[in-house]
C-alpha positions as CSV (number, residue, x, y, z in Angstrom):
1,M,-2.6,-2.1,18.8
2,D,-2.1,-1.4,22.5
3,G,-3.3,2.0,23.6
4,L,-5.3,2.7,20.4
5,V,-8.8,4.2,20.6
6,Q,-11.2,5.1,17.8
7,S,-11.4,8.9,18.0
8,V,-12.9,10.1,14.7
9,V,-15.3,8.7,12.2
10,Y,-16.4,10.2,8.9
11,D,-19.3,8.8,6.9
12,T,-18.9,8.5,3.1
13,S,-21.7,8.4,0.6
14,C,-20.9,5.0,-1.0
15,P,-18.3,2.3,-0.8
16,A,-14.8,2.7,-2.0
17,N,-12.5,-0.3,-2.8
18,I,-9.2,-2.0,-1.9
19,Y,-7.2,0.4,-4.2
20,S,-8.7,3.6,-2.7
21,A,-5.8,5.1,-0.7
22,T,-2.3,6.4,-1.2
23,V,0.2,8.2,1.0
24,M,2.4,11.1,0.0
25,H,5.8,10.5,1.7
26,K,7.6,13.9,2.0
27,V,11.4,14.1,2.3
28,D,11.1,15.8,5.7
29,G,9.2,12.8,7.1
30,D,5.7,14.4,6.9
31,Q,3.0,12.4,5.2
32,K,-0.4,13.2,3.7
33,I,-3.1,10.6,2.8
34,V,-5.2,10.9,-0.4
35,M,-8.3,8.7,-0.6
36,I,-11.2,7.8,-2.9
37,A,-14.1,8.6,-0.7
38,S,-16.7,7.4,-3.1
39,K,-16.9,6.3,-6.7
40,K,-16.5,9.9,-7.8
41,D,-14.9,11.9,-5.0
42,M,-11.4,12.2,-3.6
43,I,-10.3,13.7,-0.3
44,T,-7.4,14.3,2.0
45,L,-7.3,14.9,5.8
46,E,-6.1,18.1,7.3
47,S,-5.8,19.3,10.9
48,K,-6.1,22.6,12.7
49,I,-6.0,23.8,16.3
50,V,-9.4,24.9,17.8
51,D,-9.6,25.9,21.4
52,D,-6.2,24.4,22.1
53,K,-7.3,21.1,20.6
54,V,-6.3,19.5,17.4
55,E,-9.2,18.9,15.1
56,T,-9.1,16.8,11.9
57,Y,-11.3,17.5,9.0
58,I,-11.9,16.4,5.4
59,V,-10.8,18.5,2.4
60,E,-12.2,17.6,-1.0
61,L,-9.7,17.4,-3.9
62,N,-10.5,18.3,-7.5
63,F,-8.3,16.4,-9.9
64,S,-8.7,17.8,-13.4
65,N,-9.8,15.8,-16.5
66,I,-12.0,13.4,-14.7
67,P,-15.6,13.6,-16.1
68,S,-18.6,13.7,-13.9
69,N,-19.8,10.3,-15.0
70,A,-16.5,8.6,-14.1
71,E,-16.1,5.9,-11.4
72,I,-12.6,6.1,-9.9
73,I,-11.0,2.7,-9.6
74,S,-7.5,3.1,-8.2
75,I,-5.0,5.8,-7.1
76,H,-1.3,5.8,-6.4
77,C,1.3,8.5,-5.6
78,I,5.1,8.5,-5.8
79,N,7.8,11.0,-4.9
80,R,10.3,11.2,-7.8
81,N,13.1,12.6,-5.7
82,K,14.8,11.6,-2.4
83,E,16.2,15.1,-1.8
84,F,13.1,17.3,-2.4
85,D,9.4,16.8,-2.9
86,D,8.4,16.1,-6.5
87,F,5.1,14.2,-6.4
88,V,3.3,12.4,-9.2
89,F,-0.2,10.9,-9.0
90,G,-1.8,8.2,-11.1
91,I,-5.5,7.7,-11.2
92,T,-7.5,5.1,-13.1
93,Y,-11.2,5.4,-13.8
94,A,-14.1,4.2,-16.0
95,L,-16.8,6.2,-17.8
96,V,-20.1,4.5,-16.9
97,I,-23.2,5.3,-19.0
98,E,-26.5,4.6,-17.4
99,N,-28.4,1.5,-18.8
100,E,-25.3,0.3,-20.7
101,D,-23.2,-2.8,-20.0
102,P,-20.5,-1.9,-17.5
103,E,-18.1,-4.2,-19.4
104,T,-18.2,-1.8,-22.4
105,A,-17.2,1.3,-20.3
106,E,-14.3,3.3,-21.5
107,T,-11.3,3.2,-19.1
108,Y,-8.5,5.7,-18.6
109,L,-5.2,6.3,-16.8
110,N,-4.5,9.9,-15.8
111,I,-1.0,11.0,-14.7
112,Y,-0.7,14.3,-12.7
113,S,2.7,16.0,-12.1
114,G,4.2,19.3,-11.5
115,F,7.6,20.9,-10.8
116,P,9.8,20.1,-7.7
117,G,8.1,21.7,-4.7
118,S,4.7,22.1,-6.5
119,S,1.6,22.3,-4.3
120,L,-1.0,19.5,-4.5
121,E,-3.4,22.0,-6.0
122,A,-0.9,22.8,-8.8
123,I,-0.2,19.1,-9.4
124,M,-4.0,18.3,-9.8
125,E,-4.2,20.7,-12.7
126,N,-1.4,19.3,-14.8
127,C,-2.8,16.1,-16.3
128,E,-1.8,13.6,-19.0
129,T,-4.5,11.1,-20.1
130,L,-4.3,7.6,-21.8
131,Q,-7.3,5.5,-22.8
132,L,-6.9,1.9,-21.9
133,D,-8.3,-1.2,-23.6
134,F,-8.9,-3.2,-20.4
135,V,-10.4,-2.7,-17.0
136,P,-7.7,-1.5,-14.6
137,F,-7.0,-3.0,-11.1
138,Q,-4.0,-2.1,-8.9
139,L,-1.9,0.9,-9.9
140,N,1.6,0.7,-8.5
141,H,5.2,1.8,-9.4
142,A,8.6,0.1,-9.4
143,I,12.2,1.0,-9.7
144,Y,14.6,-0.3,-12.3
145,M,18.2,0.3,-13.1
146,S,19.5,1.8,-16.4
147,E,23.2,2.4,-16.8
148,T,23.6,2.5,-13.0
149,H,20.8,5.1,-12.7
150,K,17.5,4.5,-10.9
151,N,14.4,5.0,-12.9
152,G,10.7,4.7,-12.0
153,M,7.9,3.3,-14.0
154,W,4.1,3.0,-13.5
155,L,2.8,-0.5,-13.4
156,L,-0.9,-1.4,-13.8
157,S,-2.7,-4.8,-13.6
158,G,-5.7,-5.3,-15.8
159,S,-8.6,-7.5,-16.8
160,D,-6.6,-8.8,-19.7
161,G,-4.4,-10.8,-17.4
162,K,-1.4,-8.7,-17.8
163,I,0.7,-6.1,-15.9
164,H,1.3,-3.1,-18.0
165,A,4.2,-0.6,-17.8
166,Y,4.0,3.1,-18.5
167,K,6.3,6.1,-18.6
168,S,5.7,9.8,-19.3
169,E,7.7,11.0,-22.2
170,Q,7.4,14.5,-23.7
171,Q,4.1,15.2,-22.0
172,E,2.7,11.9,-23.2
173,I,2.0,8.5,-21.5
174,V,3.8,5.8,-23.4
175,E,3.3,2.0,-22.8
176,K,6.5,0.0,-22.7
177,K,7.1,-3.7,-23.0
178,I,7.0,-5.0,-19.5
179,E,9.6,-7.7,-20.2
180,D,12.2,-5.1,-21.2
181,Y,12.2,-3.6,-17.7
182,F,10.5,-6.1,-15.4
183,I,11.1,-9.6,-16.8
184,E,9.5,-11.2,-13.8
185,F,6.1,-9.7,-14.7
186,E,6.1,-11.0,-18.3
187,D,4.1,-14.2,-17.7
188,T,1.1,-13.9,-15.3
189,K,-0.5,-17.1,-16.5
190,D,-3.2,-15.1,-18.3
191,S,-4.9,-14.4,-15.0
192,I,-6.0,-11.1,-13.5
193,V,-3.4,-9.9,-11.0
194,L,-5.1,-8.6,-7.9
195,C,-2.0,-7.6,-6.0
196,F,1.7,-7.1,-6.9
197,G,4.8,-5.1,-6.0
198,T,8.5,-4.9,-5.8
199,K,11.1,-4.1,-3.2
200,S,14.8,-3.3,-4.1
201,F,17.8,-4.1,-2.0
202,S,19.4,-1.0,-0.4
203,D,21.9,-0.6,-3.3
204,Y,19.1,-1.1,-5.9
205,K,21.2,-3.7,-7.8
206,K,18.8,-6.5,-7.0
207,R,15.0,-6.5,-6.4
208,M,12.4,-8.8,-5.1
209,S,9.0,-9.0,-6.9
210,Y,5.8,-10.7,-6.4
211,Y,2.2,-11.0,-7.7
212,G,-1.0,-12.8,-6.8
213,C,-3.7,-13.8,-9.2
214,E,-7.4,-14.3,-9.3
215,T,-6.9,-18.0,-10.0
216,G,-4.9,-18.5,-6.8
217,Y,-1.5,-18.5,-8.5
218,S,1.3,-16.5,-6.8
219,M,4.9,-15.8,-7.7
220,F,7.9,-14.5,-5.9
221,S,11.3,-13.8,-7.6
222,V,14.7,-12.3,-7.0
223,V,15.9,-10.2,-10.0
224,D,19.2,-8.7,-11.1
225,S,18.0,-5.1,-11.6
226,E,20.9,-4.1,-13.8
227,K,20.6,-7.0,-16.2
228,N,16.9,-7.5,-15.8
229,Q,17.5,-11.2,-15.2
230,I,15.7,-13.5,-12.9
231,L,18.0,-15.1,-10.4
232,Q,15.5,-17.1,-8.4
233,S,11.8,-17.7,-8.8
234,F,9.2,-19.6,-6.8
235,S,5.5,-20.1,-7.3
236,E,2.6,-21.5,-5.3
237,R,-1.0,-22.1,-6.3
238,Y,-3.9,-21.7,-3.8
239,E,-7.5,-22.7,-4.0
240,S,-8.8,-19.2,-4.3
241,P,-7.8,-15.6,-5.4
242,I,-4.7,-14.0,-3.8
243,T,-5.9,-10.8,-2.1
244,V,-2.8,-9.6,-0.3
245,M,1.0,-10.0,-0.7
246,Q,3.6,-7.8,1.1
247,L,7.3,-8.0,1.7
248,F,8.7,-6.7,4.9
249,N,11.5,-6.8,7.6
250,I,10.6,-8.0,11.1
251,H,12.7,-5.3,12.8
252,K,12.0,-1.6,12.3
253,K,14.6,1.1,13.1
254,T,13.7,3.4,15.9
255,V,15.4,6.3,17.7
256,D,16.3,6.0,21.4
257,I,18.7,7.6,23.8
258,D,21.6,5.5,22.5
259,N,21.3,6.4,18.8
260,I,19.4,9.7,18.7
261,L,22.6,11.7,18.0
262,S,23.8,9.4,15.2
263,A,20.3,9.3,13.7
264,V,20.4,13.1,13.0
265,G,23.1,12.7,10.4
266,D,21.7,9.4,9.1
267,D,19.2,8.9,6.3
268,F,16.6,8.1,8.9
269,I,13.5,8.5,6.7
270,P,12.6,5.0,5.5
271,D,12.8,4.4,1.8
272,C,9.5,2.9,0.8
273,D,11.0,1.2,-2.3
274,T,13.6,-0.8,-0.5
275,V,13.9,-3.7,2.0
276,N,17.0,-4.3,4.2
277,E,18.5,-7.5,2.8
278,K,20.7,-7.9,6.0
279,E,17.6,-8.3,8.1
280,Q,15.1,-11.2,8.1
281,I,12.8,-10.8,5.2
282,C,9.2,-12.0,5.3
283,L,6.5,-12.3,2.7
284,L,2.8,-12.1,3.7
285,V,0.4,-14.0,1.4
286,G,-3.4,-14.1,1.6
287,S,-5.8,-16.2,-0.4
288,A,-9.6,-15.9,-0.1
289,V,-11.9,-19.0,-0.2
290,E,-15.4,-18.1,-1.2
291,S,-18.4,-19.9,0.2
292,A,-21.2,-20.0,-2.3
293,V,-23.7,-19.4,0.5
294,V,-22.4,-17.6,3.5
295,Y,-18.9,-16.1,3.5
296,M,-15.4,-15.9,2.2
297,Q,-12.6,-17.4,4.2
298,M,-9.0,-16.3,4.3
299,F,-5.9,-18.4,4.9
300,Y,-2.9,-16.3,5.8
301,I,0.7,-17.3,5.9
302,C,3.9,-15.4,6.7
303,L,7.0,-16.8,5.0
304,R,10.1,-16.4,7.0
305,N,13.6,-16.1,5.5
306,V,12.2,-16.0,2.0
307,L,15.5,-16.1,0.2
308,E,17.0,-19.0,2.2
309,N,13.9,-21.2,2.5
310,N,12.4,-20.9,-1.0
311,L,8.9,-20.3,0.4
312,R,8.9,-23.6,2.3
313,N,9.1,-22.3,5.9
314,A,5.6,-21.0,6.5
315,I,3.8,-19.9,9.6
316,T,0.0,-19.8,9.7
317,L,-1.6,-16.8,11.3
318,T,-4.0,-18.7,13.5
319,D,-7.7,-17.9,13.4
320,S,-7.2,-15.2,10.7
321,N,-10.2,-16.6,8.8
322,R,-12.9,-16.3,11.4
323,H,-14.2,-12.9,10.4
324,Q,-14.9,-13.7,6.7
325,A,-12.4,-12.6,4.1
326,I,-9.3,-10.6,4.9
327,V,-9.1,-8.0,2.1
328,C,-6.2,-5.7,3.2
329,A,-3.1,-5.6,5.4
330,L,-0.8,-3.1,7.0
331,I,2.7,-4.0,8.3
332,T,4.2,-1.5,10.7
333,D,5.3,-1.0,14.3
334,V,2.1,0.1,16.1
335,N,3.2,-0.9,19.7
336,F,6.7,0.9,19.5
337,D,8.7,-2.3,20.3
338,S,11.0,-1.8,17.2
339,K,9.4,-4.9,15.5
340,N,6.8,-4.8,12.8
341,E,3.3,-6.1,13.5
342,I,0.7,-7.4,11.0
343,L,-2.7,-5.7,10.9
344,L,-5.3,-7.5,8.8
345,G,-8.5,-5.8,7.7
346,T,-11.5,-8.1,7.3
347,Y,-14.7,-8.1,5.4
348,G,-16.4,-9.1,8.7
349,N,-15.7,-5.6,10.2
350,Y,-12.6,-6.4,12.2
351,I,-8.9,-5.5,12.3
352,L,-6.7,-8.3,13.6
353,N,-3.3,-7.5,15.1
354,Y,-0.5,-10.2,15.0
355,V,2.8,-9.8,16.8
356,Y,6.0,-11.9,16.3
357,E,6.8,-13.7,19.6
358,N,8.9,-16.8,20.2
359,N,9.4,-17.5,16.5
360,N,5.6,-17.4,15.9
361,W,3.0,-15.0,14.8
362,V,0.5,-14.5,17.7
363,E,-2.8,-12.6,17.6
364,Q,-2.5,-9.9,20.2
365,Q,-5.7,-7.9,19.8
366,Q,-8.7,-7.3,17.5
367,F,-10.5,-4.1,16.9
368,D,-14.2,-4.1,16.1
369,M,-15.1,-1.8,13.2
370,R,-18.7,-1.1,12.1
371,D,-18.2,-2.0,8.4
372,S,-16.0,-4.1,6.2
373,V,-12.4,-2.8,6.2
374,Y,-10.9,-1.9,2.8
375,T,-7.6,-0.2,3.4
376,I,-5.4,0.6,6.5
377,C,-2.6,3.3,6.6
378,Y,-0.4,4.5,9.4
379,L,0.7,8.2,9.3
380,D,0.8,11.4,11.4
381,I,-2.2,13.3,10.0
382,T,-2.3,15.8,12.9
383,G,1.3,16.9,13.0
384,E,1.6,15.9,16.7
385,G,4.5,13.7,16.1
386,V,2.7,10.4,16.6
387,N,1.2,8.3,13.8
388,D,-2.5,7.4,13.6
389,V,-4.1,4.3,12.1
390,V,-6.4,5.6,9.3
391,V,-8.9,3.0,8.2
392,M,-11.2,3.2,5.2
393,S,-14.2,1.0,5.6
394,E,-17.1,0.2,3.3
395,R,-18.9,3.4,4.4
396,G,-16.6,5.6,6.3
397,I,-13.1,6.7,7.4
398,H,-12.0,5.9,10.9
399,I,-9.0,7.3,12.8
400,L,-7.5,5.3,15.6
401,K,-5.2,7.3,17.9
402,H,-2.7,6.3,20.5
403,E,-3.7,7.2,24.0
404,P,-1.5,10.0,25.4
405,R,-0.6,8.1,28.5
406,Y,0.6,5.2,26.5
407,I,2.8,7.5,24.4
408,V,4.3,9.1,27.5
409,E,5.3,5.7,28.9
410,V,6.9,4.7,25.6
411,L,8.8,8.0,25.6
412,K,10.0,7.6,29.1
413,N,11.3,4.1,28.3
414,R,13.1,5.3,25.1
415,L,14.8,8.2,27.0
416,K,15.5,5.9,30.0
417,L,13.8,8.3,32.5
């Protein structure tokens, strides 16, 4: 996190949660963040030029078909096309009635969609609703193959200890049998899944999937996407709930003077659904250990060469448990060295930054936030060409920006000036 300074802070009325942010990835490379700013409100961040300076401000979003007594639980966005923008949003919420048991609250899944190129305002008005019979947790999506064609499906973990699969068919949300599309998610050991996801290989013929449970059980598998058949599967059981799991490559493609011309004709915009199987693949796993009196502790491991080592070659992220529980993570290149770093958001108000050096993960820096950190995203919200770290904490939204002098030095090195 070299050269990062906290430049903007917005207060929010009440805490959000770990499923409170999603990023719209546009085909031209632009990105927009959508966040649950409170139990009832959703916002995005916009920028404008005032007196030759870029100012960022909050814009409230009004998604239709969400009652006033709803508490929003999770949000997720996907772009259905790689050639033009065609966004779909999923939002889960519960209807909470005062003085009634929260466990009896009605819960729902709303799906918002439009036509290719539709504005966000138009998408928010076109809603399909499905009532659920469980409390929803993480909302995600995954890609599966059907007759050599890529297809997407909504996946949602719930309080019933299952991962559910949904598709929109003829303006109706239809639940599908998870085992018919994602066989690896069929058996979750009857435990609540707190985090899960999939990454496909570049040709989409194989995928890697994972999930972590409230009981401490975690699973990683390699699947033949065309046959929906598990090729390899490994599991581990920890002493506490699994809070974070993420798959990633160590190296990240960047543009410099040697490849800037070839990159113009290349599909340079990263595909969020894939991982490069030719590069070293890592899996980040986090489990929280709760102290009945004082704090929750986190034990973090990064598993190198997942496919070759069958989850046995683990590196501990030293001292990652010293600021209470670590509840979120971001893996991206924040120091512009063409290698991904690990950012851990803690319940104890810190962001910890780990870099990969000499075959080890080393803590490089920590950033003191004023509240517990729930989500971390990395995107260009100002349109200045440089990404910012957007942090949602227990009571606010923080924007960490790169210092201009640091960016100039990186640019000079890239262009060999």
